[in-house]
C-alpha positions in Angstrom: -6.3 12.0 200.8 -6.6 15.0 202.9 -3.9 17.7 203.1 -3.3 16.6 206.7 -2.3 13.1 205.7 0.1 14.4 203.0 2.1 16.5 205.4 5.0 15.1 207.4 4.5 15.2 211.1 6.4 18.1 212.7 7.8 15.9 215.4 8.5 12.3 214.5 9.9 11.5 217.9 12.8 9.3 218.7 13.9 7.3 215.7 12.9 10.0 213.2 12.9 8.5 209.7 13.4 11.9 208.1 16.5 12.6 210.2 17.9 9.2 209.6 17.4 9.5 205.8 19.2 12.9 205.8 22.0 11.6 207.9 22.5 8.5 205.7 22.5 10.6 202.6 25.0 13.1 204.0 27.2 10.2 205.1 27.1 8.5 201.8 28.0 11.8 200.0 30.9 12.4 202.4 32.3 8.9 201.8 31.9 9.2 198.1 33.6 12.6 198.1 37.0 10.9 198.9 37.6 13.2 201.9 37.5 10.5 204.6 41.2 9.8 204.8 42.0 13.5 205.1 39.4 14.0 207.8 40.7 11.0 209.7 44.3 12.3 209.6 43.1 15.8 210.6 41.3 14.3 213.6 44.3 12.2 214.6 46.5 15.3 214.5 44.0 17.2 216.6 43.7 14.5 219.4 47.5 14.1 219.5 48.4 17.8 219.1 47.7 21.1 220.8 44.0 20.6 220.8 44.2 17.4 222.8 43.4 18.9 226.2 40.5 21.0 224.9 39.0 18.0 223.1 39.4 15.8 226.2 37.5 18.4 228.3 34.7 18.6 225.6 34.5 14.8 225.6 34.3 14.6 229.4 31.6 17.3 229.4 29.6 15.4 226.9 30.0 12.1 228.8 28.8 13.8 232.0 25.4 14.0 230.4 25.3 10.4 229.3 23.7 7.5 231.0 26.0 6.0 233.7 26.8 2.9 231.7 27.8 5.1 228.7 30.1 7.4 230.6 33.2 5.1 230.7 32.7 3.6 227.3 35.6 3.8 224.9 34.9 4.9 221.4 
């Protein structure tokens, strides 16, 4: 094999296997850490507390860049 074939492509494009692998590994580690319940409770407090308006504005801003069929979708 040549050195060129051994290297990862710099841009894998949409559906990057390398990024998916990193994401899946980080998600697995987070779940195994036992911190999910605390993070969920913290998020619930944030969306119901003083940060609610700021979070709603951020969500609206993010949705404004989404495809039209995704803008009204509930998460």
